[in-house]
Kinemage of the C-alpha trace (Angstrom):
@kinemage 1
@onewidth
@group {chain A} dominant
@subgroup {mainchain}
@vectorlist {calphas} color= white
{ca met a 1} P 91.535 190.756 118.725
{ca thr a 2} L 92.494 187.253 119.585
{ca his a 3} L 95.203 185.400 117.771
{ca ser a 4} L 94.813 181.715 117.143
{ca thr a 5} L 98.501 181.050 116.838
{ca gln a 6} L 99.731 177.671 117.890
{ca glu a 7} L 102.655 177.619 120.215
{ca ala a 8} L 105.324 175.017 119.663
{ca pro a 9} L 105.340 172.389 122.390
{ca lys a 10} L 107.930 173.110 125.027
{ca pro a 11} L 110.679 170.527 125.442
{ca val a 12} L 110.553 168.266 128.459
{ca arg a 13} L 113.622 168.542 130.649
{ca leu a 14} L 114.332 165.684 133.010
{ca val a 15} L 116.888 165.576 135.757
{ca phe a 16} L 116.797 162.404 137.789
{ca glu a 17} L 118.976 160.141 139.833
{ca leu a 18} L 119.007 156.423 139.194
{ca ala a 19} L 120.551 154.054 141.710
{ca arg a 20} L 121.453 150.516 140.712
{ca ala a 21} L 119.107 149.222 143.413
{ca asp a 22} L 116.173 150.967 141.692
{ca asn a 23} L 116.605 149.231 138.333
{ca pro a 24} L 119.783 147.160 137.897
{ca arg a 25} L 119.326 146.408 134.184
{ca leu a 26} L 118.689 150.023 133.231
{ca tyr a 27} L 121.520 151.247 135.449
{ca asp a 28} L 124.004 148.756 133.956
{ca glu a 29} L 122.966 149.712 130.427
{ca leu a 30} L 123.277 153.457 130.996
{ca val a 31} L 126.544 153.318 132.952
{ca arg a 32} L 128.226 151.761 129.891
{ca phe a 33} L 128.103 155.168 128.218
{ca pro a 34} L 130.085 158.216 129.284
{ca gln a 35} L 128.141 160.914 131.065
{ca gly a 36} L 126.621 163.315 128.563
{ca ala a 37} L 125.015 163.146 125.137
{ca lys a 38} L 125.686 159.455 124.464
{ca arg a 39} L 124.049 158.384 127.715
{ca val a 40} L 121.076 160.689 127.153
{ca asn a 41} L 120.603 159.387 123.614
{ca arg a 42} L 120.692 155.786 124.844
{ca leu a 43} L 118.013 156.605 127.400
{ca arg a 44} L 115.895 158.201 124.648
{ca val a 45} L 116.193 155.097 122.479
{ca leu a 46} L 115.291 152.780 125.353
{ca ala a 47} L 112.305 154.935 126.301
{ca tyr a 48} L 111.027 155.142 122.725
{ca asp a 49} L 111.453 151.407 122.114
{ca gly a 50} L 109.610 150.715 125.349
{ca leu a 51} L 106.782 152.976 124.252
{ca leu a 52} L 106.513 151.218 120.889
{ca ala a 53} L 106.484 147.831 122.599
{ca gln a 54} L 103.811 149.007 125.035
{ca tyr a 55} L 101.538 150.018 122.159
{ca gly a 56} L 102.112 146.739 120.334
{ca val a 57} L 104.081 148.169 117.416
{ca phe a 58} L 106.662 145.448 117.925
{ca ser a 59} L 107.232 142.676 120.416
{ca leu a 60} L 110.227 142.305 122.670
{ca gly a 61} L 111.787 138.930 122.976
{ca ser a 62} L 114.770 136.965 124.075
{ca ala a 63} L 115.552 133.326 123.442
{ca gly a 64} L 112.564 133.112 121.096
{ca leu a 65} L 110.011 134.275 123.668
{ca ala a 66} L 107.925 137.313 122.748
{ca met a 67} L 105.830 139.446 125.070
{ca ala a 68} L 102.188 139.953 124.151
{ca pro a 69} L 101.154 143.504 123.192
{ca val a 70} L 99.483 145.513 125.944
{ca arg a 71} L 96.617 146.931 123.911
{ca gly a 72} L 93.626 144.674 123.259
{ca glu a 73} L 93.071 145.767 119.669
{ca ala a 74} L 96.700 145.099 118.730
{ca ala a 75} L 96.505 141.688 120.375
{ca thr a 76} L 93.367 140.834 118.376
{ca gln a 77} L 95.026 141.838 115.098
{ca ala a 78} L 98.139 139.831 115.940
{ca ala a 79} L 96.024 136.781 116.777
{ca ala a 80} L 94.198 137.045 113.440
{ca val a 81} L 97.487 137.072 111.551
{ca thr a 82} L 98.818 134.136 113.545
{ca asn a 83} L 95.633 132.138 113.073
{ca asp a 84} L 95.789 132.695 109.305
{ca val a 85} L 99.265 131.198 109.203
{ca phe a 86} L 97.827 127.847 110.245
{ca gly a 87} L 94.773 128.113 107.984
{ca his a 88} L 94.158 126.523 104.594
{ca ser a 89} L 96.649 127.227 101.844
{ca leu a 90} L 95.707 129.269 98.785
{ca ser a 91} L 96.068 126.238 96.491
{ca glu a 92} L 93.370 124.222 98.281
C-alpha cells in the first residue's frame, strides 16, 4: 500500500558570512542589531520586502523616485492605472 501523505516542507537553514565589502548597505543595516534573533528577523523582513518588490506587489522609492516592477504583467497593470488618472473625469 502506498500512502499519499504530504510531508511538511522542511525549514531552510542558512549560515553565511557577509563582509562589508560584499554589500555595504546590507552589512550596515544588519550590524545595527545585536547578534541573534533580532538580526535574523531583520534579514527576514528585508528579504521578504525585496521579494514583494521584485514581483511588483509594491514599489521601492526614495526621494519620490519609484522603481518599476520587474514583471511585465504587473508593469502593464500599473501603467493602466496611471493612464486612467490622467483620463477624462466621470462628470464629463
